[in-house]
C-alpha positions in Angstrom: 87.2 119.3 2.4 84.2 119.5 4.9 81.0 119.0 4.0 77.9 119.4 6.7 74.2 118.8 5.8 71.4 120.1 7.9 68.3 117.9 8.0 65.4 118.8 10.3 64.8 121.8 12.8 67.2 124.6 11.9 70.0 125.6 14.3 71.4 128.7 14.3 75.5 128.6 13.5 78.3 130.3 13.8 81.7 130.4 11.6 84.9 132.2 12.1 88.2 132.4 10.3 91.4 134.0 11.4 91.1 136.9 9.4 87.5 137.2 9.3 84.8 138.5 11.3 82.0 135.9 13.4 79.3 134.9 11.0 75.7 133.7 13.0 73.1 132.5 10.3 70.3 130.1 10.2 71.8 126.1 8.9 68.2 125.2 7.7 67.3 121.6 6.3 68.5 121.0 3.3 71.2 123.5 3.4 74.8 122.2 3.1 78.2 124.2 4.3 81.4 123.4 2.9 84.9 124.4 4.2 88.4 123.6 4.0 89.6 121.8 7.6 92.8 122.0 8.0 95.0 123.9 10.7 96.2 126.5 8.4 92.5 127.5 7.5 91.6 127.4 11.2 87.9 127.5 10.7 85.9 127.6 13.8 82.3 126.3 13.4 79.4 124.9 15.8 75.5 125.0 16.4 74.6 127.6 19.2 70.9 126.7 19.5 68.4 124.6 17.5 65.1 126.0 16.6 62.5 122.9 17.8 59.7 124.7 16.1 61.2 125.1 12.7 61.2 122.5 10.4 60.3 121.4 6.2 56.3 121.5 6.1 57.3 117.6 4.6 59.3 116.4 7.6 58.0 113.4 8.9 56.1 113.6 12.4 58.3 111.4 14.0 61.5 113.8 13.1 59.9 117.1 13.7 61.7 117.5 16.7 65.1 116.8 15.8 68.1 118.5 13.4 70.4 115.6 12.3 73.6 116.8 11.2 75.5 114.9 8.3 79.3 115.3 7.9 81.3 114.0 5.4 85.0 114.6 5.2 87.2 114.6 1.9 90.7 114.2 1.7 91.8 116.3 -1.9 95.1 114.3 -3.2 97.7 116.5 -4.6 98.5 116.0 -8.1 102.0 114.8 -8.5 103.7 117.6 -11.0 
């Protein structure tokens, strides 16, 4: 599994699966997106643009012009039967 965390400025994000319509949405600071990264799932994803003036009110001044994407990949072990 992939876990994406967005911090700082919001991003315009796109997700597309092989059997689904393209989904466009605003990925705000603090939002998390979780998806299956396998070749079988074939999920395409990405940032289309950054909204440089859209950040949390409590964002430190030094970070107000930036967007940080934190990614964590977790391999799920299959249980033996």
